[in-house]
N, C-alpha and C positions, 0 to 999 in steps of 0.2 A: 588262692586262699590259703593262708597258713594255718596250721593246727597249733594252737597256744595251749601249753600244759602248766605254764608258770607265769608268774609276774616278770621274771627275767626275759622270757620270751616276748612280752608285750614291750619291754624297755628295748630290746634290740630291733624290734620292728620299728618302733617309734625313732630310735636314734637313725637308724638306715634312712627312713623317709625324711627326717629333718636334714640330713646330710645330702640326700639327693636333691632336696630343694635349697640347698645353699644357705641353710639358717644356722647361726650360732644358737647355743642354749639360751642365751640372753635375748636375741631377737624373738625366738619362739615364746619365751616367757612374757615378753611385751605383748606379742600378737595375741596370746591366749589370756592375757591380763592376770597372771599368776607369777609367784615370786621365782627365780632363778632356781633356788633349792629344789622347787617341786619337780622342775624338768629334770634336774640330776636324780632326784629319787626315783622317778618314774623309769628313767633310763637304767637306773642300776638294779631295778626290780625290788625296790624295798617294800616288803610285805605290808607296812602300815599306811601306803598311799591310799587316799580316799577315791573310791570308785568313780564319783562323779567328777573329780579332778582328773583321773586318767582319760575317762571318756571325752572330757571337755577338750583336752589337750590333743588327743587323737583326732578329734573332728576338726580342730584347726588345722591339721596337716592333711586333711581329706581322707582319713581313716575312721573305721567304726568297728566295734565290737559286736559280734552277733552270736547267739545261742541257736545251734541247730541240734535237732533230736537225731540220735543214731539209732541203729539196730541193736546196740548193746544196753542189756537189762537195765 
């Protein structure tokens, strides 16, 4: 499990998974029913990406975001 500290981390993880699956940005956009621009923005870690779109695209490649409680205040 990866610790995500920024949207850039999310983008790197998504890009790696997409490449592992042999998908182009365009192919993933079609599969996720979003525009090509959305995939590029997520992978670039653009801070204005809508959370629901990020979660949906990640789900399309078998990834999910989870929130876990830590022992830090």
